[in-house]
Every structure is written in C-alpha cells, then in structure tokens.
Z-matrix of the N, CA and C atoms (Angstrom, degrees):
N
C 1 1.407
C 2 1.529 1 105.57
N 3 1.291 2 119.53 1 130.72
C 4 1.437 3 122.62 2 172.69
C 5 1.496 4 107.44 3 -113.86
N 6 1.310 5 117.80 4 129.46
C 7 1.355 6 125.36 5 -178.33
C 8 1.554 7 110.29 6 -119.07
N 9 1.272 8 122.14 7 142.15
C 10 1.416 9 123.38 8 173.02
C 11 1.521 10 107.77 9 -105.89
N 12 1.277 11 121.98 10 117.94
C 13 1.425 12 126.87 11 179.56
C 14 1.443 13 106.14 12 -90.46
N 15 1.296 14 119.43 13 107.47
C 16 1.481 15 120.16 14 179.27
C 17 1.551 16 111.23 15 -104.43
N 18 1.307 17 118.06 16 3.30
C 19 1.433 18 119.80 17 178.95
C 20 1.495 19 107.72 18 -144.84
N 21 1.338 20 120.82 19 68.00
C 22 1.491 21 121.54 20 -175.52
C 23 1.529 22 112.95 21 -59.86
N 24 1.264 23 115.51 22 -34.67
C 25 1.550 24 119.49 23 179.72
C 26 1.560 25 107.33 24 -67.18
N 27 1.296 26 120.73 25 -42.64
C 28 1.376 27 121.35 26 178.89
C 29 1.517 28 116.16 27 -67.92
N 30 1.312 29 114.16 28 -34.46
C 31 1.532 30 124.86 29 175.04
C 32 1.538 31 103.92 30 -63.47
N 33 1.318 32 121.02 31 -51.55
C 34 1.424 33 121.04 32 -177.82
C 35 1.510 34 112.68 33 -63.21
N 36 1.353 35 119.68 34 -37.20
C 37 1.434 36 121.26 35 -179.24
C 38 1.662 37 107.47 36 -68.56
N 39 1.260 38 113.26 37 -37.81
C 40 1.518 39 115.81 38 178.76
C 41 1.560 40 109.04 39 -63.60
N 42 1.284 41 115.21 40 -43.09
C 43 1.478 42 121.81 41 -178.54
C 44 1.485 43 108.41 42 -64.78
N 45 1.342 44 120.98 43 -43.46
C 46 1.501 45 124.45 44 -178.28
C 47 1.505 46 106.49 45 -65.14
N 48 1.302 47 122.40 46 -40.73
C 49 1.448 48 124.64 47 179.64
C 50 1.487 49 109.41 48 -64.00
N 51 1.376 50 119.88 49 -40.28
C 52 1.473 51 120.43 50 -179.84
C 53 1.520 52 107.20 51 -72.31
N 54 1.289 53 121.48 52 -33.93
C 55 1.454 54 124.03 53 175.43
C 56 1.486 55 111.42 54 -64.12
N 57 1.297 56 119.35 55 -44.26
C 58 1.480 57 125.16 56 179.23
C 59 1.556 58 107.97 57 -64.66
N 60 1.256 59 117.19 58 -34.70
C 61 1.559 60 121.45 59 -175.96
C 62 1.485 61 108.34 60 -76.55
N 63 1.386 62 122.26 61 -21.02
C 64 1.446 63 121.37 62 -173.36
C 65 1.579 64 112.83 63 -69.90
N 66 1.269 65 117.10 64 102.88
C 67 1.513 66 116.38 65 -172.49
C 68 1.552 67 110.99 66 -76.00
N 69 1.286 68 120.25 67 -8.32
C 70 1.407 69 121.39 68 -178.76
C 71 1.529 70 115.78 69 -99.94
N 72 1.400 71 113.04 70 -2.84
C 73 1.501 72 116.70 71 -175.76
C 74 1.569 73 108.71 72 -87.49
N 75 1.313 74 122.31 73 128.64
C 76 1.422 75 124.07 74 -178.19
C 77 1.565 76 104.27 75 -66.66
N 78 1.350 77 113.09 76 153.85
C 79 1.498 78 118.88 77 -177.32
C 80 1.385 79 114.77 78 -63.34
N 81 1.342 80 121.68 79 -38.50
C 82 1.460 81 123.66 80 178.48
C 83 1.538 82 112.15 81 -65.62
N 84 1.291 83 114.54 82 -31.33
C 85 1.518 84 119.37 83 175.86
C 86 1.477 85 108.99 84 -77.42
N 87 1.264 86 119.41 85 -35.46
C 88 1.446 87 123.97 86 179.32
C 89 1.574 88 112.27 87 -60.99
N 90 1.293 89 115.71 88 -43.78
C 91 1.465 90 120.44 89 178.24
C 92 1.575 91 111.87 90 -66.22
N 93 1.301 92 117.03 91 -38.40
C 94 1.476 93 120.94 92 171.91
C 95 1.504 94 110.29 93 -63.02
N 96 1.339 95 116.49 94 -49.20
C 97 1.442 96 119.07 95 -178.80
C 98 1.471 97 114.50 96 -60.63
N 99 1.260 98 117.78 97 -41.54
C 100 1.556 99 122.59 98 175.13
C 101 1.531 100 110.44 99 -55.91
N 102 1.426 101 117.13 100 -51.88
C 103 1.414 102 120.12 101 179.18
C 104 1.463 103 111.26 102 -57.30
N 105 1.360 104 118.27 103 -47.14
C 106 1.500 105 122.72 104 -173.29
C 107 1.555 106 105.08 105 -65.30
N 108 1.286 107 122.02 106 -36.82
C 109 1.512 108 120.71 107 -178.73
C 110 1.482 109 111.44 108 -69.71
N 111 1.298 110 114.31 109 -27.84
C 112 1.523 111 118.08 110 -179.21
C 113 1.521 112 110.52 111 -75.05
N 114 1.375 113 115.86 112 -32.35
C 115 1.462 114 125.49 113 -171.37
C 116 1.588 115 111.75 114 -88.07
N 117 1.339 116 113.44 115 -30.39
C 118 1.546 117 114.20 116 -168.43
C 119 1.530 118 104.81 117 -138.90
N 120 1.328 119 119.95 118 121.06
C 121 1.427 120 123.82 119 176.48
C 122 1.537 121 114.99 120 -60.88
N 123 1.276 122 112.59 121 -31.75
C 124 1.558 123 117.38 122 176.96
C 125 1.525 124 110.03 123 -64.01
N 126 1.317 125 117.20 124 -37.84
C 127 1.454 126 123.66 125 177.78
C 128 1.534 127 112.79 126 -65.77
N 129 1.427 128 108.75 127 -41.09
C 130 1.558 129 115.70 128 177.80
C 131 1.504 130 106.10 129 -63.24
N 132 1.248 131 117.99 130 -49.65
C 133 1.502 132 123.87 131 -178.03
C 134 1.489 133 112.39 132 -56.12
N 135 1.254 134 115.72 133 -40.94
C 136 1.522 135 122.30 134 -179.71
C 137 1.512 136 109.37 135 -60.14
N 138 1.340 137 117.01 136 -28.22
C 139 1.461 138 115.58 137 -179.22
C 140 1.525 139 114.41 138 -87.29
N 141 1.264 140 111.01 139 -9.96
C 142 1.590 141 117.61 140 -176.24
C 143 1.515 142 113.13 141 -106.31
N 144 1.340 143 117.99 142 -23.42
C 145 1.495 144 122.17 143 -177.68
C 146 1.500 145 112.80 144 -118.70
N 147 1.245 146 117.98 145 122.94
C 148 1.484 147 120.84 146 174.80
C 149 1.452 148 111.70 147 -90.99
N 150 1.355 149 123.37 148 110.22
C 151 1.388 150 127.54 149 -176.53
C 152 1.569 151 114.31 150 -50.42
N 153 1.304 152 116.12 151 -39.04
C 154 1.466 153 121.01 152 -179.26
C 155 1.547 154 108.84 153 -61.86
N 156 1.368 155 116.53 154 -40.70
C 157 1.432 156 118.63 155 175.93
C 158 1.471 157 116.16 156 -59.32
N 159 1.295 158 119.69 157 -30.31
C 160 1.481 159 125.88 158 178.43
C 161 1.569 160 109.44 159 -66.95
N 162 1.274 161 119.83 160 -34.01
C 163 1.487 162 123.07 161 -171.02
C 164 1.478 163 114.20 162 -114.49
N 165 1.379 164 119.80 163 0.28
C 166 1.393 165 123.19 164 -167.26
C 167 1.552 166 110.74 165 -57.08
N 168 1.353 167 121.05 166 -37.30
C 169 1.423 168 119.76 167 -175.90
C 170 1.506 169 116.83 168 -103.04
N 171 1.482 170 111.75 169 15.25
C 172 1.484 171 116.51 170 -175.99
C 173 1.508 172 104.15 171 -86.19
N 174 1.284 173 122.87 172 123.29
C 175 1.440 174 124.15 173 -179.37
C 176 1.563 175 110.18 174 -77.55
N 177 1.332 176 110.40 175 147.68
C 178 1.462 177 115.85 176 179.66
C 179 1.520 178 122.95 177 81.45
N 180 1.359 179 113.69 178 7.29
C 181 1.503 180 117.13 179 177.03
C 182 1.536 181 109.12 180 -132.10
N 183 1.280 182 113.09 181 153.26
C 184 1.434 183 116.70 182 174.07
C 185 1.599 184 103.60 183 -135.71
N 186 1.304 185 117.24 184 132.20
C 187 1.428 186 122.70 185 179.09
C 188 1.551 187 108.81 186 -76.96
N 189 1.331 188 115.26 187 126.05
C 190 1.404 189 121.59 188 -176.58
C 191 1.567 190 106.00 189 -106.33
N 192 1.366 191 116.28 190 -39.47
C 193 1.456 192 120.41 191 -177.50
C 194 1.560 193 107.24 192 -154.57
N 195 1.273 194 119.13 193 147.12
C 196 1.396 195 122.07 194 172.92
C 197 1.591 196 108.58 195 -133.14
N 198 1.331 197 117.06 196 141.98
C 199 1.393 198 121.64 197 179.80
C 200 1.517 199 108.52 198 -145.53
N 201 1.272 200 116.42 199 163.31
C 202 1.460 201 124.85 200 -174.56
C 203 1.424 202 109.94 201 -126.44
N 204 1.274 203 121.61 202 137.15
C 205 1.463 204 125.59 203 162.53
C 206 1.479 205 111.78 204 -144.08
N 207 1.285 206 114.81 205 166.22
C 208 1.500 207 118.38 206 177.18
C 209 1.532 208 107.83 207 -138.57
N 210 1.324 209 108.47 208 154.61
C 211 1.456 210 115.32 209 -178.56
C 212 1.594 211 105.01 210 -160.39
N 213 1.332 212 115.69 211 135.08
C 214 1.389 213 117.81 212 174.35
C 215 1.543 214 112.33 213 -81.98
N 216 1.357 215 115.28 214 127.12
C 217 1.456 216 117.96 215 -175.91
C 218 1.547 217 104.77 216 -130.55
N 219 1.358 218 111.05 217 163.94
C 220 1.445 219 116.31 218 167.37
C 221 1.525 220 107.77 219 -87.85
N 222 1.297 221 121.51 220 116.17
C 223 1.438 222 125.28 221 -169.30
C 224 1.579 223 102.92 222 -104.71
N 225 1.373 224 112.74 223 129.36
C 226 1.462 225 123.42 224 173.25
C 227 1.440 226 106.68 225 -127.59
N 228 1.394 227 119.50 226 102.78
C 229 1.472 228 119.01 227 -179.23
C 230 1.492 229 115.87 228 -60.70
N 231 1.324 230 117.45 229 -18.21
C 232 1.425 231 119.96 230 176.65
C 233 1.527 232 116.54 231 -86.59
N 234 1.318 233 115.15 232 -8.74
C 235 1.522 234 118.80 233 -178.17
C 236 1.501 235 106.24 234 -69.78
N 237 1.336 236 114.67 235 148.59
C 238 1.459 237 122.99 236 -180.00
C 239 1.554 238 106.12 237 -77.06
N 240 1.331 239 119.01 238 -41.13
C 241 1.454 240 119.78 239 -175.21
C 242 1.588 241 101.59 240 -131.36
N 243 1.341 242 112.47 241 151.46
C 244 1.406 243 120.69 242 170.85
C 245 1.543 244 110.93 243 -114.11
N 246 1.351 245 113.39 244 144.85
C 247 1.479 246 117.54 245 178.75
C 248 1.550 247 102.38 246 -95.15
N 249 1.337 248 117.48 247 100.18
C 250 1.379 249 119.02 248 179.28
C 251 1.560 250 114.44 249 -94.16
N 252 1.278 251 115.71 250 11.19
C 253 1.510 252 124.07 251 177.12
C 254 1.438 253 110.76 252 64.00
N 255 1.368 254 115.48 253 70.59
C 256 1.478 255 123.32 254 175.88
C 257 1.530 256 107.67 255 -48.30
N 258 1.324 257 118.38 256 136.67
C 259 1.486 258 121.84 257 -177.22
C 260 1.498 259 113.02 258 -63.79
N 261 1.327 260 118.59 259 -39.90
C 262 1.414 261 118.72 260 -177.53
C 263 1.569 262 113.36 261 -84.80
N 264 1.262 263 118.87 262 -9.78
C 265 1.362 264 120.53 263 174.85
C 266 1.585 265 114.88 264 83.34
N 267 1.309 266 114.23 265 -11.56
C 268 1.390 267 120.62 266 -177.47
C 269 1.504 268 114.67 267 -87.69
N 270 1.316 269 119.32 268 138.32
C 271 1.453 270 123.38 269 176.53
C 272 1.521 271 108.49 270 -93.49
N 273 1.268 272 111.94 271 148.57
C 274 1.469 273 120.06 272 177.96
C 275 1.528 274 108.29 273 -70.68
N 276 1.366 275 114.07 274 132.63
C 277 1.474 276 118.98 275 175.35
C 278 1.535 277 110.45 276 -74.14
N 279 1.266 278 117.29 277 148.96
C 280 1.492 279 120.88 278 175.54
C 281 1.455 280 111.45 279 -58.91
N 282 1.408 281 119.17 280 -36.88
C 283 1.407 282 120.98 281 -178.28
C 284 1.503 283 115.16 282 -73.07
N 285 1.341 284 118.11 283 -14.63
C 286 1.445 285 124.87 284 -179.84
C 287 1.537 286 112.90 285 -84.52
N 288 1.338 287 115.22 286 -11.93
C 289 1.487 288 119.96 287 -173.56
C 290 1.567 289 106.43 288 -79.67
N 291 1.372 290 115.66 289 144.42
C 292 1.430 291 119.00 290 178.43
C 293 1.506 292 114.54 291 -72.77
C-alpha cells in the first residue's frame, strides 16, 4: 500500500489524540508513543489504523504479523513498477516466480 501523507502535522495530532484516549496504555509508554508519532508518520499511522480491521473480511487469509515502515519515494502513478527499496537489496529471479 502506498500512501501520500499531505498533512503530517494533522496525522500526528490525530495519533496523539488516540494515544491520549487509550485507557489501557501505561503513562510511560504513552509519552514514548506521543514522541514517536510526532517524529515518524508510520508510527502515527500505526496508532490510527488497525491492520486486522483491513483484512478481517478477506477470505482465504490469516494475519500472522503486521508491521509498519515509512520511506520517502518519488511516486509516479503511471509507472509499471516502483522501486520501494527492498531491504535485502536482492531482486527476485525470473525462475523463482510462480
């Protein structure tokens, strides 16, 4: 999923409001979460979107793990492929594709 964040301050404010409203979050974790949400849009988004809710009604899949990361990229919606900076740097071989 590729998202364009055109209001990072508003995103951080919404995340902080959600963090403040979380009655089960310990105060020391709350302070860390607020700071992380202000510094990183992926962290802010993680407090606002529940990954399980995104796939709850999709048949044939089970969520095992969810993680968030963010990276600034040059986005061209007309491009056939995007270079999203694969972590291992290796490209998939044609022979390895199903």
